[in-house]
All heavy atoms as TSV, in Angstrom:
chain	resi	resn	atom	element	x	y	z
A	1	MET	N	N	-120.411	-103.297	74.064
A	1	MET	CA	C	-119.332	-103.757	73.203
A	1	MET	C	C	-118.465	-104.726	74.005
A	1	MET	O	O	-118.128	-104.456	75.145
A	1	MET	CB	C	-118.514	-102.557	72.733
A	1	MET	CG	C	-117.337	-102.908	71.877
A	1	MET	SD	S	-116.343	-101.505	71.300
A	1	MET	CE	C	-117.549	-100.398	70.666
A	2	ASN	N	N	-118.135	-105.840	73.384
A	2	ASN	CA	C	-117.243	-106.805	74.034
A	2	ASN	C	C	-115.800	-106.387	73.797
A	2	ASN	O	O	-115.424	-106.063	72.680
A	2	ASN	CB	C	-117.467	-108.206	73.473
A	2	ASN	CG	C	-118.808	-108.769	73.876
A	2	ASN	OD1	O	-119.297	-108.506	74.964
A	2	ASN	ND2	N	-119.421	-109.532	72.996
A	3	ARG	N	N	-115.028	-106.382	74.868
A	3	ARG	CA	C	-113.598	-106.079	74.774
A	3	ARG	C	C	-112.810	-107.324	75.145
A	3	ARG	O	O	-113.279	-108.159	75.901
A	3	ARG	CB	C	-113.222	-104.926	75.708
A	3	ARG	CG	C	-113.819	-103.601	75.318
A	3	ARG	CD	C	-113.235	-102.450	76.145
A	3	ARG	NE	N	-113.318	-102.651	77.565
A	3	ARG	CZ	C	-114.294	-102.187	78.353
A	3	ARG	NH1	N	-115.290	-101.493	77.836
A	3	ARG	NH2	N	-114.282	-102.415	79.641
A	4	GLN	N	N	-111.602	-107.406	74.595
A	4	GLN	CA	C	-110.706	-108.495	74.981
A	4	GLN	C	C	-109.499	-107.918	75.700
A	4	GLN	O	O	-109.042	-106.820	75.391
A	4	GLN	CB	C	-110.285	-109.326	73.777
A	4	GLN	CG	C	-109.539	-108.578	72.709
A	4	GLN	CD	C	-109.234	-109.476	71.522
A	4	GLN	OE1	O	-109.738	-110.575	71.399
A	4	GLN	NE2	N	-108.398	-108.992	70.630
A	5	PHE	N	N	-109.022	-108.656	76.689
A	5	PHE	CA	C	-107.853	-108.216	77.428
A	5	PHE	C	C	-106.635	-108.223	76.523
A	5	PHE	O	O	-106.498	-109.085	75.659
A	5	PHE	CB	C	-107.626	-109.101	78.656
A	5	PHE	CG	C	-108.656	-108.880	79.723
A	5	PHE	CD1	C	-109.674	-109.801	79.917
A	5	PHE	CD2	C	-108.629	-107.742	80.518
A	5	PHE	CE1	C	-110.646	-109.602	80.887
A	5	PHE	CE2	C	-109.589	-107.525	81.492
A	5	PHE	CZ	C	-110.598	-108.457	81.680
A	6	VAL	N	N	-105.756	-107.236	76.732
A	6	VAL	CA	C	-104.531	-107.125	75.941
A	6	VAL	C	C	-103.335	-107.038	76.873
A	6	VAL	O	O	-103.461	-106.680	78.048
A	6	VAL	CB	C	-104.564	-105.890	75.001
A	6	VAL	CG1	C	-105.629	-106.057	73.928
A	6	VAL	CG2	C	-104.784	-104.605	75.782
A	7	SER	N	N	-102.191	-107.370	76.337
A	7	SER	CA	C	-100.935	-107.284	77.075
A	7	SER	C	C	-100.278	-105.947	76.763
A	7	SER	O	O	-99.628	-105.791	75.736
A	7	SER	CB	C	-100.024	-108.453	76.675
A	7	SER	OG	O	-98.792	-108.345	77.361
A	8	SER	N	N	-100.511	-104.972	77.632
A	8	SER	CA	C	-99.992	-103.628	77.423
A	8	SER	C	C	-99.891	-102.940	78.775
A	8	SER	O	O	-100.759	-103.134	79.631
A	8	SER	CB	C	-100.932	-102.837	76.505
A	8	SER	OG	O	-100.591	-101.466	76.485
A	9	SER	N	N	-98.873	-102.126	78.947
A	9	SER	CA	C	-98.747	-101.388	80.206
A	9	SER	C	C	-99.741	-100.237	80.273
A	9	SER	O	O	-100.114	-99.796	81.354
A	9	SER	CB	C	-97.321	-100.866	80.374
A	9	SER	OG	O	-96.981	-99.996	79.317
A	10	ARG	N	N	-100.203	-99.737	79.132
A	10	ARG	CA	C	-101.130	-98.600	79.098
A	10	ARG	C	C	-102.594	-99.002	79.019
A	10	ARG	O	O	-103.465	-98.237	79.426
A	10	ARG	CB	C	-100.820	-97.705	77.888
A	10	ARG	CG	C	-99.521	-96.959	77.994
A	10	ARG	CD	C	-99.269	-96.095	76.769
A	10	ARG	NE	N	-100.297	-95.077	76.614
A	10	ARG	CZ	C	-100.424	-94.309	75.541
A	10	ARG	NH1	N	-99.600	-94.448	74.521
A	10	ARG	NH2	N	-101.376	-93.400	75.471
A	11	MET	N	N	-102.892	-100.170	78.455
A	11	MET	CA	C	-104.272	-100.571	78.192
A	11	MET	C	C	-104.607	-101.892	78.853
A	11	MET	O	O	-103.761	-102.769	78.946
A	11	MET	CB	C	-104.484	-100.719	76.685
A	11	MET	CG	C	-104.443	-99.431	75.932
A	11	MET	SD	S	-104.302	-99.738	74.176
A	11	MET	CE	C	-102.619	-99.202	73.936
A	12	ARG	N	N	-105.861	-101.988	79.269
A	12	ARG	CA	C	-106.347	-103.226	79.880
A	12	ARG	C	C	-107.114	-104.068	78.868
A	12	ARG	O	O	-106.958	-105.283	78.814
A	12	ARG	CB	C	-107.245	-102.876	81.066
A	12	ARG	CG	C	-107.679	-104.058	81.891
A	12	ARG	CD	C	-108.476	-103.643	83.108
A	12	ARG	NE	N	-107.670	-102.768	83.953
A	12	ARG	CZ	C	-108.176	-101.827	84.760
A	12	ARG	NH1	N	-109.474	-101.633	84.822
A	12	ARG	NH2	N	-107.389	-101.084	85.492
A	13	SER	N	N	-107.987	-103.408	78.071
A	13	SER	CA	C	-108.783	-104.167	77.108
A	13	SER	C	C	-109.138	-103.299	75.908
A	13	SER	O	O	-109.127	-102.069	75.983
A	13	SER	CB	C	-110.054	-104.718	77.771
A	13	SER	OG	O	-110.874	-103.670	78.238
A	14	VAL	N	N	-109.478	-103.987	74.811
A	14	VAL	CA	C	-109.770	-103.321	73.540
A	14	VAL	C	C	-110.955	-104.023	72.887
A	14	VAL	O	O	-111.046	-105.251	72.903
A	14	VAL	CB	C	-108.547	-103.388	72.589
A	14	VAL	CG1	C	-108.875	-102.804	71.225
A	14	VAL	CG2	C	-107.335	-102.705	73.192
A	15	GLY	N	N	-111.847	-103.224	72.306
A	15	GLY	CA	C	-112.969	-103.775	71.550
A	15	GLY	C	C	-113.203	-102.942	70.303
A	15	GLY	O	O	-112.745	-101.806	70.202
A	16	TRP	N	N	-113.953	-103.515	69.368
A	16	TRP	CA	C	-114.288	-102.792	68.130
A	16	TRP	C	C	-115.670	-103.225	67.678
A	16	TRP	O	O	-116.010	-104.413	67.707
A	16	TRP	CB	C	-113.271	-103.093	67.045
A	16	TRP	CG	C	-113.568	-102.396	65.748
A	16	TRP	CD1	C	-113.184	-101.133	65.394
A	16	TRP	CD2	C	-114.321	-102.898	64.651
A	16	TRP	NE1	N	-113.662	-100.823	64.140
A	16	TRP	CE2	C	-114.373	-101.899	63.666
A	16	TRP	CE3	C	-114.981	-104.096	64.409
A	16	TRP	CZ2	C	-115.038	-102.061	62.456
A	16	TRP	CZ3	C	-115.656	-104.267	63.209
A	16	TRP	CH2	C	-115.670	-103.251	62.242
A	17	GLU	N	N	-116.480	-102.243	67.265
A	17	GLU	CA	C	-117.807	-102.523	66.738
A	17	GLU	C	C	-118.299	-101.292	65.987
A	17	GLU	O	O	-118.178	-100.169	66.485
A	17	GLU	CB	C	-118.749	-102.835	67.903
A	17	GLU	CG	C	-120.122	-103.296	67.517
A	17	GLU	CD	C	-120.934	-103.662	68.750
A	17	GLU	OE1	O	-120.814	-104.809	69.213
A	17	GLU	OE2	O	-121.642	-102.771	69.254
A	18	ASN	N	N	-118.849	-101.510	64.800
A	18	ASN	CA	C	-119.439	-100.420	64.012
A	18	ASN	C	C	-118.503	-99.221	63.835
A	18	ASN	O	O	-118.905	-98.069	64.007
A	18	ASN	CB	C	-120.765	-99.966	64.635
A	18	ASN	CG	C	-121.791	-101.073	64.674
A	18	ASN	OD1	O	-121.871	-101.873	63.760
A	18	ASN	ND2	N	-122.556	-101.134	65.734
A	19	ASP	N	N	-117.256	-99.501	63.517
A	19	ASP	CA	C	-116.234	-98.473	63.270
A	19	ASP	C	C	-115.880	-97.645	64.502
A	19	ASP	O	O	-115.377	-96.525	64.392
A	19	ASP	CB	C	-116.620	-97.550	62.108
A	19	ASP	CG	C	-116.558	-98.267	60.768
A	19	ASP	OD1	O	-115.906	-99.330	60.688
A	19	ASP	OD2	O	-117.141	-97.777	59.803
A	20	ILE	N	N	-116.154	-98.185	65.692
A	20	ILE	CA	C	-115.734	-97.542	66.945
A	20	ILE	C	C	-114.763	-98.474	67.657
A	20	ILE	O	O	-115.079	-99.636	67.929
A	20	ILE	CB	C	-116.931	-97.236	67.865
A	20	ILE	CG1	C	-117.872	-96.241	67.193
A	20	ILE	CG2	C	-116.448	-96.713	69.222
A	20	ILE	CD1	C	-119.157	-96.000	67.950
A	21	LEU	N	N	-113.586	-97.954	67.937
A	21	LEU	CA	C	-112.577	-98.672	68.710
A	21	LEU	C	C	-112.727	-98.232	70.154
A	21	LEU	O	O	-112.715	-97.040	70.453
A	21	LEU	CB	C	-111.173	-98.316	68.199
A	21	LEU	CG	C	-109.998	-98.954	68.928
A	21	LEU	CD1	C	-109.962	-100.452	68.678
A	21	LEU	CD2	C	-108.694	-98.312	68.478
A	22	GLU	N	N	-112.936	-99.187	71.053
A	22	GLU	CA	C	-113.103	-98.879	72.469
A	22	GLU	C	C	-111.878	-99.368	73.225
A	22	GLU	O	O	-111.505	-100.532	73.108
A	22	GLU	CB	C	-114.367	-99.546	73.016
A	22	GLU	CG	C	-114.667	-99.169	74.451
A	22	GLU	CD	C	-116.015	-99.688	74.902
A	22	GLU	OE1	O	-117.033	-99.050	74.582
A	22	GLU	OE2	O	-116.034	-100.754	75.566
A	23	ILE	N	N	-111.259	-98.461	73.959
A	23	ILE	CA	C	-110.048	-98.771	74.716
A	23	ILE	C	C	-110.313	-98.547	76.195
A	23	ILE	O	O	-110.769	-97.469	76.594
A	23	ILE	CB	C	-108.871	-97.853	74.300
A	23	ILE	CG1	C	-108.638	-97.864	72.798
A	23	ILE	CG2	C	-107.616	-98.198	75.089
A	23	ILE	CD1	C	-107.906	-99.035	72.269
A	24	GLU	N	N	-110.038	-99.552	77.003
A	24	GLU	CA	C	-110.029	-99.382	78.453
A	24	GLU	C	C	-108.569	-99.277	78.873
A	24	GLU	O	O	-107.783	-100.202	78.663
A	24	GLU	CB	C	-110.691	-100.565	79.154
A	24	GLU	CG	C	-110.660	-100.414	80.659
A	24	GLU	CD	C	-111.115	-101.661	81.401
A	24	GLU	OE1	O	-111.187	-102.751	80.780
A	24	GLU	OE2	O	-111.363	-101.559	82.606
A	25	PHE	N	N	-108.219	-98.125	79.415
A	25	PHE	CA	C	-106.848	-97.900	79.844
A	25	PHE	C	C	-106.616	-98.482	81.235
A	25	PHE	O	O	-107.580	-98.799	81.953
A	25	PHE	CB	C	-106.516	-96.408	79.793
A	25	PHE	CG	C	-106.353	-95.895	78.386
A	25	PHE	CD1	C	-107.429	-95.390	77.685
A	25	PHE	CD2	C	-105.117	-95.963	77.744
A	25	PHE	CE1	C	-107.292	-94.935	76.383
A	25	PHE	CE2	C	-104.968	-95.524	76.439
A	25	PHE	CZ	C	-106.056	-95.009	75.761
A	26	SER	N	N	-105.369	-98.613	81.606
A	26	SER	CA	C	-105.000	-99.225	82.882
A	26	SER	C	C	-105.580	-98.492	84.088
A	26	SER	O	O	-105.814	-99.106	85.132
A	26	SER	CB	C	-103.476	-99.304	83.008
A	26	SER	OG	O	-102.961	-100.123	81.987
A	27	ASP	N	N	-105.836	-97.187	83.948
A	27	ASP	CA	C	-106.407	-96.419	85.061
A	27	ASP	C	C	-107.932	-96.522	85.127
A	27	ASP	O	O	-108.565	-95.882	85.960
A	27	ASP	CB	C	-105.980	-94.955	84.983
A	27	ASP	CG	C	-106.521	-94.223	83.759
A	27	ASP	OD1	O	-107.241	-94.837	82.941
A	27	ASP	OD2	O	-106.219	-93.025	83.620
A	28	GLY	N	N	-108.537	-97.325	84.234
A	28	GLY	CA	C	-109.981	-97.523	84.227
A	28	GLY	C	C	-110.732	-96.616	83.271
A	28	GLY	O	O	-111.929	-96.816	83.047
A	29	ALA	N	N	-110.075	-95.609	82.717
A	29	ALA	CA	C	-110.719	-94.708	81.748
A	29	ALA	C	C	-111.045	-95.480	80.471
A	29	ALA	O	O	-110.259	-96.310	80.019
A	29	ALA	CB	C	-109.810	-93.532	81.425
A	30	ILE	N	N	-112.216	-95.191	79.907
A	30	ILE	CA	C	-112.638	-95.833	78.658
A	30	ILE	C	C	-112.838	-94.748	77.610
A	30	ILE	O	O	-113.511	-93.745	77.860
A	30	ILE	CB	C	-113.925	-96.649	78.851
A	30	ILE	CG1	C	-113.682	-97.763	79.867
A	30	ILE	CG2	C	-114.399	-97.229	77.511
A	30	ILE	CD1	C	-114.927	-98.541	80.242
A	31	TYR	N	N	-112.236	-94.956	76.453
A	31	TYR	CA	C	-112.319	-94.009	75.344
A	31	TYR	C	C	-112.890	-94.694	74.122
A	31	TYR	O	O	-112.635	-95.877	73.893
A	31	TYR	CB	C	-110.931	-93.471	74.986
A	31	TYR	CG	C	-110.420	-92.408	75.907
A	31	TYR	CD1	C	-109.900	-92.730	77.155
A	31	TYR	CD2	C	-110.435	-91.066	75.528
A	31	TYR	CE1	C	-109.419	-91.750	78.009
A	31	TYR	CE2	C	-109.954	-90.076	76.376
A	31	TYR	CZ	C	-109.451	-90.428	77.613
A	31	TYR	OH	O	-108.976	-89.445	78.445
A	32	HIS	N	N	-113.626	-93.928	73.339
A	32	HIS	CA	C	-114.069	-94.356	72.017
A	32	HIS	C	C	-113.275	-93.587	70.970
A	32	HIS	O	O	-113.158	-92.364	71.054
A	32	HIS	CB	C	-115.558	-94.066	71.810
A	32	HIS	CG	C	-116.444	-95.108	72.393
A	32	HIS	ND1	N	-117.808	-95.014	72.354
A	32	HIS	CD2	C	-116.165	-96.281	73.016
A	32	HIS	CE1	C	-118.337	-96.080	72.928
A	32	HIS	NE2	N	-117.353	-96.862	73.341
A	33	TYR	N	N	-112.741	-94.302	69.998
A	33	TYR	CA	C	-112.070	-93.727	68.830
A	33	TYR	C	C	-112.997	-93.976	67.652
A	33	TYR	O	O	-113.406	-95.115	67.409
A	33	TYR	CB	C	-110.711	-94.390	68.607
A	33	TYR	CG	C	-109.693	-93.969	69.633
A	33	TYR	CD1	C	-109.711	-94.516	70.910
A	33	TYR	CD2	C	-108.745	-93.013	69.336
A	33	TYR	CE1	C	-108.793	-94.110	71.861
A	33	TYR	CE2	C	-107.805	-92.607	70.281
A	33	TYR	CZ	C	-107.844	-93.158	71.546
A	33	TYR	OH	O	-106.936	-92.748	72.485
A	34	TYR	N	N	-113.347	-92.919	66.933
A	34	TYR	CA	C	-114.369	-92.985	65.894
A	34	TYR	C	C	-113.773	-93.145	64.490
A	34	TYR	O	O	-112.637	-92.749	64.235
A	34	TYR	CB	C	-115.245	-91.730	65.956
A	34	TYR	CG	C	-115.921	-91.597	67.300
A	34	TYR	CD1	C	-115.395	-90.761	68.274
A	34	TYR	CD2	C	-117.049	-92.347	67.603
A	34	TYR	CE1	C	-115.996	-90.656	69.528
A	34	TYR	CE2	C	-117.659	-92.248	68.845
A	34	TYR	CZ	C	-117.128	-91.401	69.805
A	34	TYR	OH	O	-117.715	-91.310	71.038
A	35	ASP	N	N	-114.582	-93.728	63.592
A	35	ASP	CA	C	-114.201	-93.934	62.192
A	35	ASP	C	C	-112.963	-94.810	62.052
A	35	ASP	O	O	-112.081	-94.551	61.229
A	35	ASP	CB	C	-113.998	-92.593	61.475
A	35	ASP	CG	C	-115.249	-91.726	61.521
A	35	ASP	OD1	O	-116.343	-92.284	61.306
A	35	ASP	OD2	O	-115.138	-90.526	61.790
A	36	VAL	N	N	-112.903	-95.858	62.863
A	36	VAL	CA	C	-111.813	-96.837	62.789
A	36	VAL	C	C	-112.346	-98.052	62.034
A	36	VAL	O	O	-113.258	-98.736	62.506
A	36	VAL	CB	C	-111.331	-97.248	64.200
A	36	VAL	CG1	C	-110.251	-98.313	64.106
A	36	VAL	CG2	C	-110.826	-96.034	64.971
A	37	SER	N	N	-111.805	-98.289	60.855
A	37	SER	CA	C	-112.272	-99.410	60.031
A	37	SER	C	C	-111.853	-100.740	60.654
A	37	SER	O	O	-110.985	-100.799	61.526
A	37	SER	CB	C	-111.699	-99.303	58.614
A	37	SER	OG	O	-110.306	-99.542	58.644
A	38	GLU	N	N	-112.480	-101.805	60.184
A	38	GLU	CA	C	-112.116	-103.126	60.683
A	38	GLU	C	C	-110.659	-103.447	60.375
A	38	GLU	O	O	-109.956	-104.022	61.210
A	38	GLU	CB	C	-113.029	-104.200	60.099
A	38	GLU	CG	C	-112.768	-105.568	60.681
A	38	GLU	CD	C	-113.742	-106.618	60.198
A	38	GLU	OE1	O	-114.439	-106.386	59.187
A	38	GLU	OE2	O	-113.808	-107.679	60.840
A	39	SER	N	N	-110.188	-103.057	59.207
A	39	SER	CA	C	-108.787	-103.332	58.857
A	39	SER	C	C	-107.839	-102.530	59.759
A	39	SER	O	O	-106.786	-103.034	60.153
A	39	SER	CB	C	-108.510	-103.062	57.384
A	39	SER	OG	O	-108.715	-101.707	57.071
A	40	GLU	N	N	-108.220	-101.295	60.111
A	40	GLU	CA	C	-107.395	-100.513	61.041
A	40	GLU	C	C	-107.388	-101.162	62.422
A	40	GLU	O	O	-106.358	-101.203	63.091
A	40	GLU	CB	C	-107.913	-99.077	61.157
A	40	GLU	CG	C	-107.652	-98.230	59.944
A	40	GLU	CD	C	-108.285	-96.863	60.057
A	40	GLU	OE1	O	-109.503	-96.776	60.325
A	40	GLU	OE2	O	-107.550	-95.876	59.861
A	41	TYR	N	N	-108.538	-101.666	62.851
A	41	TYR	CA	C	-108.625	-102.365	64.135
A	41	TYR	C	C	-107.731	-103.602	64.146
A	41	TYR	O	O	-106.968	-103.819	65.093
A	41	TYR	CB	C	-110.080	-102.748	64.420
A	41	TYR	CG	C	-110.242	-103.802	65.478
A	41	TYR	CD1	C	-109.953	-103.520	66.808
A	41	TYR	CD2	C	-110.668	-105.087	65.158
A	41	TYR	CE1	C	-110.099	-104.494	67.794
A	41	TYR	CE2	C	-110.818	-106.062	66.125
A	41	TYR	CZ	C	-110.530	-105.767	67.440
A	41	TYR	OH	O	-110.660	-106.730	68.407
A	42	LEU	N	N	-107.815	-104.398	63.091
A	42	LEU	CA	C	-106.993	-105.607	63.026
A	42	LEU	C	C	-105.511	-105.270	62.992
A	42	LEU	O	O	-104.700	-105.938	63.643
A	42	LEU	CB	C	-107.396	-106.451	61.808
A	42	LEU	CG	C	-108.801	-107.048	61.883
A	42	LEU	CD1	C	-109.175	-107.697	60.554
A	42	LEU	CD2	C	-108.933	-108.011	63.037
A	43	SER	N	N	-105.152	-104.233	62.262
A	43	SER	CA	C	-103.764	-103.781	62.225
A	43	SER	C	C	-103.316	-103.327	63.614
A	43	SER	O	O	-102.213	-103.640	64.054
A	43	SER	CB	C	-103.621	-102.653	61.210
A	43	SER	OG	O	-102.317	-102.165	61.185
A	44	PHE	N	N	-104.184	-102.608	64.305
A	44	PHE	CA	C	-103.897	-102.160	65.668
A	44	PHE	C	C	-103.633	-103.358	66.582
A	44	PHE	O	O	-102.637	-103.405	67.298
A	44	PHE	CB	C	-105.080	-101.330	66.191
A	44	PHE	CG	C	-104.964	-100.914	67.619
A	44	PHE	CD1	C	-104.215	-99.804	67.976
A	44	PHE	CD2	C	-105.610	-101.624	68.618
A	44	PHE	CE1	C	-104.098	-99.414	69.296
A	44	PHE	CE2	C	-105.504	-101.243	69.943
A	44	PHE	CZ	C	-104.745	-100.134	70.283
A	45	MET	N	N	-104.533	-104.333	66.545
A	45	MET	CA	C	-104.421	-105.496	67.429
A	45	MET	C	C	-103.198	-106.348	67.122
A	45	MET	O	O	-102.670	-107.008	68.015
A	45	MET	CB	C	-105.692	-106.352	67.339
A	45	MET	CG	C	-106.919	-105.672	67.914
A	45	MET	SD	S	-106.743	-105.216	69.664
A	45	MET	CE	C	-106.874	-106.841	70.432
A	46	ASN	N	N	-102.743	-106.321	65.880
A	46	ASN	CA	C	-101.581	-107.129	65.489
A	46	ASN	C	C	-100.268	-106.358	65.552
A	46	ASN	O	O	-99.220	-106.904	65.206
A	46	ASN	CB	C	-101.787	-107.697	64.087
A	46	ASN	CG	C	-102.866	-108.750	64.061
A	46	ASN	OD1	O	-102.930	-109.609	64.933
A	46	ASN	ND2	N	-103.752	-108.687	63.097
A	47	SER	N	N	-100.312	-105.119	66.004
A	47	SER	CA	C	-99.087	-104.316	66.061
A	47	SER	C	C	-98.171	-104.817	67.179
A	47	SER	O	O	-98.630	-105.422	68.145
A	47	SER	CB	C	-99.413	-102.839	66.274
A	47	SER	OG	O	-99.922	-102.631	67.568
A	48	SER	N	N	-96.903	-104.536	67.037
A	48	SER	CA	C	-95.936	-104.981	68.048
A	48	SER	C	C	-95.986	-104.122	69.309
A	48	SER	O	O	-95.537	-104.548	70.362
A	48	SER	CB	C	-94.523	-104.986	67.467
A	48	SER	OG	O	-94.184	-103.681	67.036
A	49	SER	N	N	-96.561	-102.915	69.205
A	49	SER	CA	C	-96.673	-102.025	70.362
A	49	SER	C	C	-98.014	-101.299	70.335
A	49	SER	O	O	-98.200	-100.365	69.560
A	49	SER	CB	C	-95.532	-101.008	70.378
A	49	SER	OG	O	-95.752	-100.040	71.394
A	50	LEU	N	N	-98.936	-101.744	71.177
A	50	LEU	CA	C	-100.242	-101.091	71.240
A	50	LEU	C	C	-100.112	-99.651	71.714
A	50	LEU	O	O	-100.847	-98.774	71.267
A	50	LEU	CB	C	-101.183	-101.868	72.162
A	50	LEU	CG	C	-101.589	-103.266	71.699
A	50	LEU	CD1	C	-102.453	-103.934	72.763
A	50	LEU	CD2	C	-102.311	-103.220	70.377
A	51	GLY	N	N	-99.178	-99.392	72.610
A	51	GLY	CA	C	-98.961	-98.032	73.099
A	51	GLY	C	C	-98.557	-97.083	71.987
A	51	GLY	O	O	-99.070	-95.961	71.897
A	52	SER	N	N	-97.659	-97.514	71.124
A	52	SER	CA	C	-97.248	-96.679	69.984
A	52	SER	C	C	-98.405	-96.475	69.022
A	52	SER	O	O	-98.594	-95.378	68.487
A	52	SER	CB	C	-96.078	-97.324	69.240
A	52	SER	OG	O	-94.934	-97.345	70.054
A	53	GLU	N	N	-99.175	-97.518	68.808
A	53	GLU	CA	C	-100.310	-97.420	67.878
A	53	GLU	C	C	-101.386	-96.479	68.405
A	53	GLU	O	O	-101.966	-95.721	67.640
A	53	GLU	CB	C	-100.901	-98.796	67.601
A	53	GLU	CG	C	-100.131	-99.583	66.585
A	53	GLU	CD	C	-100.076	-98.883	65.239
A	53	GLU	OE1	O	-101.123	-98.616	64.627
A	53	GLU	OE2	O	-98.958	-98.611	64.789
A	54	ILE	N	N	-101.666	-96.511	69.707
A	54	ILE	CA	C	-102.696	-95.615	70.232
A	54	ILE	C	C	-102.209	-94.171	70.179
A	54	ILE	O	O	-102.991	-93.254	69.934
A	54	ILE	CB	C	-103.169	-96.035	71.641
A	54	ILE	CG1	C	-104.545	-95.438	71.945
A	54	ILE	CG2	C	-102.202	-95.630	72.716
A	54	ILE	CD1	C	-105.649	-95.910	71.062
A	55	SER	N	N	-100.919	-93.948	70.363
A	55	SER	CA	C	-100.368	-92.598	70.227
A	55	SER	C	C	-100.540	-92.091	68.801
A	55	SER	O	O	-100.827	-90.916	68.575
A	55	SER	CB	C	-98.890	-92.579	70.614
A	55	SER	OG	O	-98.735	-92.850	71.982
A	56	ARG	N	N	-100.398	-92.982	67.821
A	56	ARG	CA	C	-100.589	-92.619	66.419
A	56	ARG	C	C	-102.060	-92.304	66.151
A	56	ARG	O	O	-102.397	-91.301	65.514
A	56	ARG	CB	C	-100.112	-93.761	65.516
A	56	ARG	CG	C	-100.159	-93.459	64.036
A	56	ARG	CD	C	-99.746	-94.653	63.197
A	56	ARG	NE	N	-100.730	-95.714	63.205
A	56	ARG	CZ	C	-101.876	-95.695	62.499
A	56	ARG	NH1	N	-102.163	-94.673	61.734
A	56	ARG	NH2	N	-102.720	-96.707	62.565
A	57	LEU	N	N	-102.963	-93.136	66.674
A	57	LEU	CA	C	-104.392	-92.906	66.467
A	57	LEU	C	C	-104.857	-91.607	67.115
A	57	LEU	O	O	-105.754	-90.941	66.591
A	57	LEU	CB	C	-105.210	-94.072	67.003
A	57	LEU	CG	C	-105.189	-95.368	66.193
A	57	LEU	CD1	C	-106.010	-96.443	66.880
A	57	LEU	CD2	C	-105.679	-95.144	64.779
A	58	ASP	N	N	-104.251	-91.252	68.250
A	58	ASP	CA	C	-104.591	-89.985	68.918
A	58	ASP	C	C	-104.449	-88.797	67.977
A	58	ASP	O	O	-105.165	-87.801	68.112
A	58	ASP	CB	C	-103.680	-89.739	70.131
A	58	ASP	CG	C	-104.059	-90.585	71.333
A	58	ASP	OD1	O	-105.170	-91.145	71.365
A	58	ASP	OD2	O	-103.232	-90.676	72.258
A	59	LYS	N	N	-103.536	-88.900	67.038
A	59	LYS	CA	C	-103.238	-87.783	66.133
A	59	LYS	C	C	-104.130	-87.759	64.889
A	59	LYS	O	O	-104.242	-86.719	64.247
A	59	LYS	CB	C	-101.778	-87.837	65.711
A	59	LYS	CG	C	-100.819	-87.651	66.871
A	59	LYS	CD	C	-99.384	-87.805	66.442
A	59	LYS	CE	C	-98.480	-87.599	67.637
A	59	LYS	NZ	N	-97.608	-88.713	67.891
A	60	ILE	N	N	-104.754	-88.899	64.555
A	60	ILE	CA	C	-105.485	-88.949	63.288
A	60	ILE	C	C	-106.974	-89.285	63.426
A	60	ILE	O	O	-107.716	-89.179	62.462
A	60	ILE	CB	C	-104.827	-89.945	62.300
A	60	ILE	CG1	C	-104.860	-91.367	62.853
A	60	ILE	CG2	C	-103.408	-89.516	61.954
A	60	ILE	CD1	C	-104.422	-92.434	61.857
A	61	LYS	N	N	-107.418	-89.680	64.604
A	61	LYS	CA	C	-108.816	-90.060	64.805
A	61	LYS	C	C	-109.453	-89.179	65.882
A	61	LYS	O	O	-108.803	-88.748	66.836
A	61	LYS	CB	C	-108.945	-91.523	65.239
A	61	LYS	CG	C	-108.454	-92.518	64.218
A	61	LYS	CD	C	-109.304	-92.530	62.974
A	61	LYS	CE	C	-108.821	-93.567	61.982
A	61	LYS	NZ	N	-109.603	-93.561	60.749
A	62	ARG	N	N	-110.745	-88.944	65.713
A	62	ARG	CA	C	-111.519	-88.248	66.733
A	62	ARG	C	C	-111.791	-89.238	67.857
A	62	ARG	O	O	-112.108	-90.408	67.607
A	62	ARG	CB	C	-112.826	-87.772	66.102
A	62	ARG	CG	C	-113.704	-86.936	66.981
A	62	ARG	CD	C	-114.870	-86.376	66.195
A	62	ARG	NE	N	-115.685	-87.397	65.567
A	62	ARG	CZ	C	-116.742	-87.987	66.148
A	62	ARG	NH1	N	-117.123	-87.632	67.340
A	62	ARG	NH2	N	-117.410	-88.914	65.489
A	63	TYR	N	N	-111.659	-88.795	69.099
A	63	TYR	CA	C	-111.912	-89.688	70.226
A	63	TYR	C	C	-112.545	-88.912	71.370
A	63	TYR	O	O	-112.521	-87.690	71.413
A	63	TYR	CB	C	-110.624	-90.374	70.673
A	63	TYR	CG	C	-109.535	-89.465	71.159
A	63	TYR	CD1	C	-109.449	-89.115	72.496
A	63	TYR	CD2	C	-108.594	-88.927	70.278
A	63	TYR	CE1	C	-108.436	-88.261	72.952
A	63	TYR	CE2	C	-107.590	-88.100	70.711
A	63	TYR	CZ	C	-107.524	-87.779	72.055
A	63	TYR	OH	O	-106.520	-86.939	72.495
A	64	LYS	N	N	-113.145	-89.683	72.291
A	64	LYS	CA	C	-113.839	-89.072	73.424
A	64	LYS	C	C	-113.826	-90.039	74.600
A	64	LYS	O	O	-114.053	-91.239	74.413
A	64	LYS	CB	C	-115.279	-88.779	73.026
A	64	LYS	CG	C	-116.123	-88.185	74.121
A	64	LYS	CD	C	-117.541	-87.953	73.619
A	64	LYS	CE	C	-118.403	-87.367	74.723
A	64	LYS	NZ	N	-119.774	-87.166	74.282
A	65	ARG	N	N	-113.585	-89.485	75.786
A	65	ARG	CA	C	-113.682	-90.301	76.982
A	65	ARG	C	C	-115.161	-90.527	77.269
A	65	ARG	O	O	-115.954	-89.589	77.253
A	65	ARG	CB	C	-113.004	-89.594	78.162
A	65	ARG	CG	C	-113.012	-90.446	79.412
A	65	ARG	CD	C	-112.229	-89.811	80.535
A	65	ARG	NE	N	-112.329	-90.663	81.710
A	65	ARG	CZ	C	-111.467	-90.660	82.700
A	65	ARG	NH1	N	-110.448	-89.844	82.681
A	65	ARG	NH2	N	-111.631	-91.469	83.728
A	66	ILE	N	N	-115.536	-91.774	77.536
A	66	ILE	CA	C	-116.954	-92.074	77.756
A	66	ILE	C	C	-117.278	-92.406	79.208
A	66	ILE	O	O	-118.443	-92.638	79.539
A	66	ILE	CB	C	-117.444	-93.190	76.817
A	66	ILE	CG1	C	-116.706	-94.490	77.082
A	66	ILE	CG2	C	-117.328	-92.770	75.372
A	66	ILE	CD1	C	-117.428	-95.700	76.530
A	67	ASN	N	N	-116.279	-92.470	80.082
A	67	ASN	CA	C	-116.571	-92.669	81.506
A	67	ASN	C	C	-115.668	-91.847	82.361
A	67	ASN	O	O	-114.656	-91.357	81.941
A	67	ASN	CB	C	-116.462	-94.141	81.917
A	67	ASN	CG	C	-115.028	-94.573	82.135
A	67	ASN	OD1	O	-114.113	-94.058	81.509
A	67	ASN	ND2	N	-114.843	-95.510	83.008
């Protein structure tokens, strides 16, 4: 999955493919968030605070550390 760099103190890069949101955090950990629609991904990327948005997704989406 291709990720793009983001401006965030918590995250280094973000990618999306086939309803999976992939987040690389600043500490190098990579997580997959499942059942994330393209519109949810676009809303996430356009949010004013990626940190707040990922905290919200933590509560409503299934996720797993992959590395």
